[in-house]
N, C-alpha and C positions, 0 to 999 in steps of 0.2 A: 624867611618865615613871616607869615601874616600875623598881626595881633589877634588875640582871642575875639571871638564873635561878639561877646558882650562889650568888650572894650571898643570895638569898632562901632557898635550900635550907639554907645554912649557918646563917643567922639563926634559922630555925624548926626546925632539926634534922630535916629531911626529905630524901628523895631528890630529885635534880634532875628525875627523871621525874614525881614528884608535883607539883612546881611547874609543869612543862610542862602537865600535865593540868589543873591549876587555871587557868592562864592561858588555855588552850584553851576551858575552860568559860566563863570570863568573856568571851572573844571571841565564842563562840557565842551568848551572851546579849546581845551588843551593848554590853557595858559597857566593853570596851577594844578598841583596834585594835592590830594588830601590823604593823610595818614591817620587812621583811627588812634585816638588818645594823644597823638603828637601834634596835630594841627594841619594847617594848610601852608603850602610852600610854593613860591613862584618857580616855574620850570626854568632850568638853566638854558635850554634850547627852545627855539620856537618849533612847534610841530609843522610838518609839511602842509602847505596850502594847496588849493585846487589848481593853482597856476604853476606849481613847481613840476619839473619833469618827472620826479619820482611818483607823484600822485596822479599825473595825467595818464590816461590810457594810451597805449601806443597805437598808431595808425598803421595798418598793413596794406 
């Protein structure tokens, strides 16, 4: 679990909106998941990337 947005903002000396944007970027990349009211959590597994066989289209 990631610390609360306000705690991260205070720890790193940035605005809360900056932390929100950073967490949103991490979520968009599939690195974290967010659960309303519970917080943000680092994913246990890495999502497939474009160079993995599962994500690559098959050539026929």
